[in-house]
NUFI-359750 format. One record per residue (C-alpha): residue number from 1; chain; y, z, x negated. Coordinates in nm, 3 decimals, always signed. Layout:
N
num_chaine_y_z_x
NUM_A_Y_Z_X
...
This chain:
416
num_chaine_y_z_x
1_A_+5.922_-2.230_-8.431
2_A_+5.540_-2.211_-8.426
3_A_+5.376_-1.996_-8.690
4_A_+5.204_-2.191_-8.971
5_A_+4.825_-2.219_-8.948
6_A_+4.575_-2.166_-9.226
7_A_+4.274_-2.391_-9.171
8_A_+3.963_-2.245_-9.333
9_A_+3.686_-2.499_-9.381
10_A_+3.348_-2.325_-9.387
11_A_+3.228_-2.009_-9.211
12_A_+3.000_-1.876_-9.482
13_A_+3.082_-1.540_-9.635
14_A_+3.369_-1.679_-9.843
15_A_+3.533_-1.840_-9.540
16_A_+3.478_-1.537_-9.318
17_A_+3.614_-1.297_-9.580
18_A_+3.922_-1.516_-9.620
19_A_+3.974_-1.538_-9.243
20_A_+3.942_-1.161_-9.203
21_A_+4.197_-1.092_-9.477
22_A_+4.448_-1.338_-9.337
23_A_+4.406_-1.227_-8.977
24_A_+4.446_-0.865_-9.086
25_A_+4.783_-0.955_-9.235
26_A_+4.894_-1.121_-8.911
27_A_+4.846_-1.481_-9.023
28_A_+4.745_-1.751_-8.776
29_A_+4.398_-1.879_-8.868
30_A_+4.164_-2.154_-8.749
31_A_+3.809_-2.154_-8.880
32_A_+3.607_-2.477_-8.894
33_A_+3.230_-2.482_-8.954
34_A_+3.013_-2.794_-8.981
35_A_+2.694_-2.617_-8.867
36_A_+2.625_-2.468_-8.527
37_A_+2.646_-2.113_-8.657
38_A_+2.827_-1.906_-8.917
39_A_+2.683_-1.735_-9.224
40_A_+2.565_-2.019_-9.445
41_A_+2.301_-1.877_-9.679
42_A_+2.351_-1.523_-9.544
43_A_+2.235_-1.509_-9.184
44_A_+1.954_-1.406_-8.950
45_A_+1.758_-1.591_-8.685
46_A_+1.471_-1.531_-8.446
47_A_+1.156_-1.692_-8.581
48_A_+0.920_-1.810_-8.303
49_A_+0.610_-1.799_-8.526
50_A_+0.659_-1.433_-8.616
51_A_+0.846_-1.343_-8.295
52_A_+1.078_-1.138_-8.513
53_A_+1.436_-1.149_-8.637
54_A_+1.431_-1.250_-9.003
55_A_+1.692_-1.336_-9.265
56_A_+1.701_-1.677_-9.427
57_A_+1.699_-1.492_-9.759
58_A_+1.674_-1.135_-9.883
59_A_+1.989_-0.977_-10.025
60_A_+2.051_-0.644_-10.192
61_A_+2.399_-0.493_-10.204
62_A_+2.497_-0.221_-10.451
63_A_+2.761_+0.049_-10.441
64_A_+2.954_-0.139_-10.708
65_A_+3.009_-0.430_-10.467
66_A_+3.348_-0.295_-10.362
67_A_+3.482_-0.621_-10.217
68_A_+3.178_-0.677_-9.996
69_A_+3.175_-0.315_-9.879
70_A_+3.548_-0.324_-9.803
71_A_+3.488_-0.640_-9.596
72_A_+3.209_-0.463_-9.405
73_A_+3.426_-0.157_-9.346
74_A_+3.707_-0.370_-9.206
75_A_+3.484_-0.554_-8.956
76_A_+3.266_-0.252_-8.875
77_A_+2.949_-0.394_-9.028
78_A_+2.848_-0.129_-9.282
79_A_+2.658_+0.073_-9.021
80_A_+2.409_-0.216_-8.996
81_A_+2.303_-0.157_-9.358
82_A_+2.051_+0.101_-9.471
83_A_+2.048_+0.298_-9.795
84_A_+1.781_+0.535_-9.928
85_A_+1.860_+0.902_-9.977
86_A_+1.807_+0.877_-10.353
87_A_+1.953_+0.620_-10.590
88_A_+1.642_+0.465_-10.736
89_A_+1.469_+0.133_-10.785
90_A_+1.089_+0.137_-10.747
91_A_+0.873_-0.112_-10.937
92_A_+0.504_-0.201_-10.937
93_A_+0.306_-0.397_-11.195
94_A_+0.063_-0.622_-11.010
95_A_-0.130_-0.692_-11.330
96_A_-0.239_-0.334_-11.404
97_A_-0.146_-0.139_-11.088
98_A_+0.109_+0.084_-11.261
99_A_+0.414_+0.200_-11.063
100_A_+0.741_+0.356_-11.174
101_A_+1.090_+0.430_-11.047
102_A_+1.412_+0.354_-11.232
103_A_+1.667_+0.630_-11.169
104_A_+2.012_+0.554_-11.312
105_A_+2.197_+0.883_-11.341
106_A_+2.545_+1.005_-11.422
107_A_+2.655_+0.876_-11.762
108_A_+2.414_+0.752_-12.027
109_A_+2.205_+1.070_-12.026
110_A_+1.944_+0.931_-11.787
111_A_+1.800_+0.704_-12.055
112_A_+1.680_+1.012_-12.248
113_A_+1.460_+1.122_-11.957
114_A_+1.121_+0.942_-11.970
115_A_+1.080_+0.998_-11.595
116_A_+1.391_+0.787_-11.529
117_A_+1.287_+0.501_-11.757
118_A_+1.040_+0.216_-11.741
119_A_+0.699_+0.322_-11.881
120_A_+0.646_+0.215_-12.241
121_A_+1.018_+0.195_-12.319
122_A_+1.233_+0.401_-12.556
123_A_+1.581_+0.530_-12.496
124_A_+1.736_+0.299_-12.756
125_A_+1.591_-0.006_-12.577
126_A_+1.856_+0.052_-12.309
127_A_+2.141_+0.016_-12.556
128_A_+2.073_-0.350_-12.633
129_A_+2.260_-0.486_-12.326
130_A_+2.578_-0.334_-12.469
131_A_+2.582_-0.625_-12.713
132_A_+2.578_-0.891_-12.437
133_A_+2.956_-0.950_-12.441
134_A_+2.971_-1.000_-12.819
135_A_+2.762_-1.316_-12.849
136_A_+3.010_-1.567_-12.710
137_A_+3.045_-1.757_-12.384
138_A_+2.755_-1.990_-12.465
139_A_+2.504_-1.713_-12.535
140_A_+2.193_-1.697_-12.322
141_A_+2.028_-1.377_-12.207
142_A_+1.711_-1.444_-12.406
143_A_+1.924_-1.478_-12.720
144_A_+2.027_-1.114_-12.682
145_A_+1.751_-0.932_-12.492
146_A_+1.389_-0.959_-12.611
147_A_+1.190_-1.074_-12.309
148_A_+0.852_-1.028_-12.481
149_A_+0.905_-0.652_-12.518
150_A_+0.789_-0.395_-12.258
151_A_+1.145_-0.344_-12.131
152_A_+1.202_-0.718_-12.133
153_A_+0.897_-0.795_-11.921
154_A_+0.938_-0.500_-11.688
155_A_+1.314_-0.474_-11.646
156_A_+1.543_-0.727_-11.816
157_A_+1.346_-1.030_-11.694
158_A_+1.323_-0.927_-11.325
159_A_+1.686_-0.815_-11.320
160_A_+1.810_-1.132_-11.489
161_A_+1.621_-1.364_-11.257
162_A_+1.719_-1.180_-10.941
163_A_+2.086_-1.138_-11.038
164_A_+2.146_-1.484_-11.187
165_A_+1.874_-1.690_-11.014
166_A_+1.816_-1.842_-11.357
167_A_+1.545_-1.795_-11.619
168_A_+1.655_-1.572_-11.912
169_A_+1.605_-1.858_-12.159
170_A_+1.880_-2.050_-11.977
171_A_+2.090_-1.775_-11.818
172_A_+2.443_-1.686_-11.924
173_A_+2.464_-1.358_-12.117
174_A_+2.831_-1.299_-12.019
175_A_+2.748_-1.335_-11.648
176_A_+2.466_-1.083_-11.673
177_A_+2.700_-0.846_-11.856
178_A_+2.959_-0.884_-11.578
179_A_+2.706_-0.727_-11.340
180_A_+2.556_-0.469_-11.577
181_A_+2.895_-0.325_-11.670
182_A_+2.977_-0.275_-11.301
183_A_+2.642_-0.117_-11.210
184_A_+2.405_+0.033_-11.468
185_A_+2.692_+0.159_-11.683
186_A_+2.878_+0.320_-11.392
187_A_+2.627_+0.577_-11.271
188_A_+2.440_+0.634_-10.945
189_A_+2.721_+0.559_-10.698
190_A_+2.760_+0.209_-10.841
191_A_+2.383_+0.155_-10.832
192_A_+2.326_+0.277_-10.476
193_A_+2.128_+0.003_-10.297
194_A_+2.206_-0.122_-9.947
195_A_+1.977_-0.351_-9.749
196_A_+1.998_-0.506_-9.405
197_A_+1.871_-0.291_-9.120
198_A_+1.697_-0.401_-8.797
199_A_+1.983_-0.635_-8.698
200_A_+1.950_-0.828_-9.024
201_A_+2.218_-0.982_-9.240
202_A_+2.393_-1.131_-8.938
203_A_+2.419_-0.790_-8.777
204_A_+2.611_-0.662_-9.079
205_A_+2.805_-0.956_-9.223
206_A_+2.836_-1.228_-8.960
207_A_+2.833_-1.113_-8.597
208_A_+3.084_-0.828_-8.646
209_A_+3.315_-1.064_-8.837
210_A_+3.311_-1.324_-8.561
211_A_+3.378_-1.059_-8.297
212_A_+3.657_-0.908_-8.508
213_A_+3.821_-1.249_-8.560
214_A_+3.797_-1.350_-8.194
215_A_+3.954_-1.019_-8.093
216_A_+4.254_-1.127_-8.302
217_A_+4.277_-1.472_-8.143
218_A_+4.132_-1.661_-8.439
219_A_+4.013_-2.003_-8.322
220_A_+3.658_-2.085_-8.440
221_A_+3.512_-2.436_-8.418
222_A_+3.142_-2.498_-8.478
223_A_+3.000_-2.848_-8.530
224_A_+3.334_-2.936_-8.693
225_A_+3.245_-3.126_-9.008
226_A_+3.528_-3.222_-9.243
227_A_+3.481_-3.580_-9.360
228_A_+3.795_-3.627_-9.566
229_A_+4.143_-3.515_-9.663
230_A_+4.467_-3.708_-9.639
231_A_+4.680_-3.622_-9.942
232_A_+5.042_-3.725_-9.985
233_A_+5.306_-3.603_-10.230
234_A_+5.096_-3.320_-10.367
235_A_+4.982_-3.169_-10.039
236_A_+4.718_-3.214_-9.772
237_A_+4.880_-3.370_-9.467
238_A_+4.577_-3.425_-9.243
239_A_+4.213_-3.316_-9.203
240_A_+3.964_-3.582_-9.097
241_A_+3.701_-3.405_-8.888
242_A_+3.397_-3.561_-8.724
243_A_+3.573_-3.498_-8.393
244_A_+3.884_-3.681_-8.511
245_A_+4.186_-3.636_-8.741
246_A_+4.405_-3.326_-8.736
247_A_+4.759_-3.347_-8.872
248_A_+4.904_-3.049_-9.060
249_A_+5.246_-2.899_-9.027
250_A_+5.473_-2.868_-9.332
251_A_+5.386_-2.499_-9.383
252_A_+5.017_-2.516_-9.290
253_A_+4.760_-2.424_-9.555
254_A_+4.398_-2.523_-9.619
255_A_+4.116_-2.316_-9.769
256_A_+3.806_-2.513_-9.873
257_A_+3.524_-2.258_-9.845
258_A_+3.245_-2.515_-9.868
259_A_+2.956_-2.572_-10.112
260_A_+3.050_-2.702_-10.456
261_A_+2.901_-3.046_-10.391
262_A_+3.100_-3.082_-10.068
263_A_+3.423_-2.978_-10.240
264_A_+3.361_-3.239_-10.513
265_A_+3.314_-3.510_-10.249
266_A_+3.635_-3.414_-10.072
267_A_+3.833_-3.380_-10.396
268_A_+3.719_-3.652_-10.639
269_A_+3.773_-3.537_-10.995
270_A_+3.723_-3.168_-10.918
271_A_+3.503_-3.005_-11.183
272_A_+3.226_-2.795_-11.026
273_A_+2.889_-2.657_-11.138
274_A_+2.636_-2.938_-11.136
275_A_+2.301_-2.760_-11.141
276_A_+2.159_-2.528_-10.879
277_A_+1.870_-2.285_-10.862
278_A_+1.616_-2.251_-10.585
279_A_+1.495_-1.937_-10.410
280_A_+1.166_-1.900_-10.225
281_A_+1.131_-1.649_-9.944
282_A_+0.819_-1.561_-9.747
283_A_+0.811_-1.340_-9.437
284_A_+0.477_-1.188_-9.331
285_A_+0.424_-1.015_-8.996
286_A_+0.163_-0.745_-9.038
287_A_-0.055_-0.602_-8.756
288_A_+0.132_-0.271_-8.802
289_A_+0.413_-0.131_-9.018
290_A_+0.333_+0.014_-9.360
291_A_+0.562_+0.321_-9.376
292_A_+0.417_+0.427_-9.711
293_A_+0.600_+0.139_-9.879
294_A_+0.960_+0.193_-9.988
295_A_+1.228_-0.019_-9.817
296_A_+1.227_-0.249_-10.120
297_A_+1.026_-0.269_-10.441
298_A_+1.041_-0.483_-10.755
299_A_+0.718_-0.657_-10.852
300_A_+0.614_-0.774_-11.198
301_A_+0.295_-0.936_-11.320
302_A_+0.263_-1.179_-11.029
303_A_+0.456_-1.454_-10.853
304_A_+0.634_-1.230_-10.599
305_A_+0.938_-1.059_-10.752
306_A_+1.089_-0.841_-10.480
307_A_+0.944_-0.716_-10.155
308_A_+1.152_-0.588_-9.860
309_A_+1.010_-0.394_-9.565
310_A_+1.162_-0.415_-9.218
311_A_+0.937_-0.278_-8.949
312_A_+0.610_-0.471_-8.947
313_A_+0.757_-0.759_-9.149
314_A_+0.722_-0.774_-9.527
315_A_+0.953_-1.025_-9.695
316_A_+0.901_-1.154_-10.047
317_A_+1.158_-1.323_-10.270
318_A_+1.101_-1.545_-10.573
319_A_+1.418_-1.645_-10.762
320_A_+1.464_-1.935_-11.005
321_A_+1.190_-2.090_-10.793
322_A_+1.241_-2.461_-10.864
323_A_+0.879_-2.493_-10.980
324_A_+0.756_-2.389_-10.634
325_A_+0.973_-2.612_-10.415
326_A_+0.725_-2.900_-10.390
327_A_+0.424_-2.673_-10.339
328_A_+0.287_-2.690_-9.981
329_A_+0.385_-2.393_-9.770
330_A_+0.022_-2.312_-9.688
331_A_-0.055_-2.274_-10.059
332_A_+0.255_-2.064_-10.122
333_A_+0.163_-1.837_-9.835
334_A_-0.178_-1.763_-9.989
335_A_-0.036_-1.712_-10.338
336_A_+0.228_-1.466_-10.224
337_A_-0.003_-1.286_-9.982
338_A_-0.246_-1.226_-10.270
339_A_+0.033_-1.038_-10.449
340_A_+0.112_-0.829_-10.141
341_A_-0.257_-0.756_-10.082
342_A_-0.286_-0.628_-10.438
343_A_+0.014_-0.403_-10.382
344_A_-0.139_-0.272_-10.058
345_A_-0.479_-0.237_-10.230
346_A_-0.638_-0.452_-9.958
347_A_-0.745_-0.757_-10.163
348_A_-0.974_-0.895_-9.891
349_A_-0.728_-0.869_-9.604
350_A_-0.667_-1.205_-9.432
351_A_-0.322_-1.354_-9.458
352_A_-0.113_-1.266_-9.150
353_A_+0.135_-1.503_-8.984
354_A_+0.391_-1.615_-9.239
355_A_+0.717_-1.807_-9.247
356_A_+0.802_-1.980_-9.577
357_A_+1.171_-2.056_-9.639
358_A_+1.272_-2.275_-9.932
359_A_+1.636_-2.272_-10.042
360_A_+1.655_-2.559_-10.289
361_A_+2.025_-2.507_-10.360
362_A_+2.052_-2.131_-10.319
363_A_+2.337_-2.103_-10.570
364_A_+2.467_-2.255_-10.890
365_A_+2.238_-2.211_-11.190
366_A_+2.403_-1.941_-11.401
367_A_+2.383_-2.127_-11.732
368_A_+2.662_-2.126_-11.991
369_A_+2.730_-2.496_-11.926
370_A_+2.753_-2.445_-11.550
371_A_+2.970_-2.135_-11.589
372_A_+3.217_-2.340_-11.791
373_A_+3.250_-2.587_-11.501
374_A_+3.354_-2.328_-11.240
375_A_+3.706_-2.402_-11.116
376_A_+3.970_-2.148_-11.029
377_A_+4.093_-2.095_-10.675
378_A_+4.393_-2.323_-10.713
379_A_+4.370_-2.702_-10.740
380_A_+4.614_-2.865_-10.976
381_A_+4.856_-3.095_-10.793
382_A_+4.788_-2.955_-10.446
383_A_+5.029_-2.686_-10.334
384_A_+4.883_-2.613_-9.989
385_A_+4.509_-2.603_-10.065
386_A_+4.297_-2.337_-10.234
387_A_+3.923_-2.305_-10.299
388_A_+3.680_-2.030_-10.205
389_A_+3.309_-1.991_-10.270
390_A_+3.074_-1.802_-10.500
391_A_+3.072_-2.112_-10.724
392_A_+3.441_-2.072_-10.809
393_A_+3.538_-1.873_-11.118
394_A_+3.507_-1.518_-10.987
395_A_+3.358_-1.378_-11.308
396_A_+3.043_-1.297_-11.109
397_A_+2.723_-1.492_-11.043
398_A_+2.644_-1.650_-10.704
399_A_+2.617_-1.328_-10.504
400_A_+2.748_-1.182_-10.179
401_A_+3.005_-0.990_-10.381
402_A_+3.121_-1.309_-10.553
403_A_+3.150_-1.497_-10.224
404_A_+3.353_-1.223_-10.056
405_A_+3.573_-1.178_-10.362
406_A_+3.650_-1.551_-10.368
407_A_+3.752_-1.547_-10.001
408_A_+3.976_-1.245_-10.047
409_A_+4.134_-1.405_-10.355
410_A_+4.201_-1.724_-10.161
411_A_+4.368_-1.521_-9.886
412_A_+4.602_-1.359_-10.138
413_A_+4.702_-1.700_-10.269
414_A_+4.771_-1.827_-9.918
415_A_+4.999_-1.530_-9.853
416_A_+5.208_-1.589_-10.166
């Protein structure tokens, strides 16, 4: 009797993580991806304008991201990440030129050391986030943390926007707490940053996973778009792909690891987050590397929010960037280069070649209303289908960790 197959729809991080978990347990897996490549919003490509490998978006992993790191360890991808020798987060204020380094230490003692804090802040300012979980599920970050204070402008605002991809006035306080309690409150090991090395995000998260899966005879189909599901008697009986229908055996399972909007189209009546946030990324190829810059740095007082250095390419990220999506790329390039030039103290330097990447639907907007619409992994009334994706109710915002966690959770459900 042939072994049942689990059909995973979507080869983003959630789908790949699910496939890896199932294949590791000896399950038979087929992976279907609508696009011509895997990775979704977490991948690398060669840009002809810059003649460099760049990522479609910048991502920062932390030591607290245990599910993502376990996934990387299983597929052999962690070696493609880089981490600084010291656990610290550098910042620079573009408005006044001041720089500082946040150094989370063991236990709460680090907040008493002015050298480890944001300039102009007091140790008791760092206690306010401890009240985030006590304001209810509908509380917004700005209801709890004062954004017009020095620590608000220089730390809580940039962290909120980058973690939740949502402005503090709209962002869910419980979702921010879910990250803070895993990182800032857990000491330096939990806060250790990891960024993509020369091989990019694909070299860490995607290419090793595909090679690992193929080595275990996992079938992978690209250009395989799912157009519909045939449902009878509480189970999916057939998958309608663009290449034609595929019938399922009585013990076959389906994992929908697709965007929320796609899942809602395939499963009418499914409640999913409705609103999404945009992210703007800009990649600049400089005439030569700038080794004096740290591998990444947080920026305040300008438009650019985070800057990542990889060789002679400087990449800038702006989160919650809906207001910039209709701005012409040429104008965005000049605006963001002005911020970088101020950081480099070369205000008259001409703008180098630049690639602007706009992700209009980079992840669900982490508002209280949207958080309440996140479904669980199981779909009521369907006993052979589960959901995966960072938009499902993982307890985390739309992050790499959330995506991987959702895929691993879906795999556990398939195995039961």
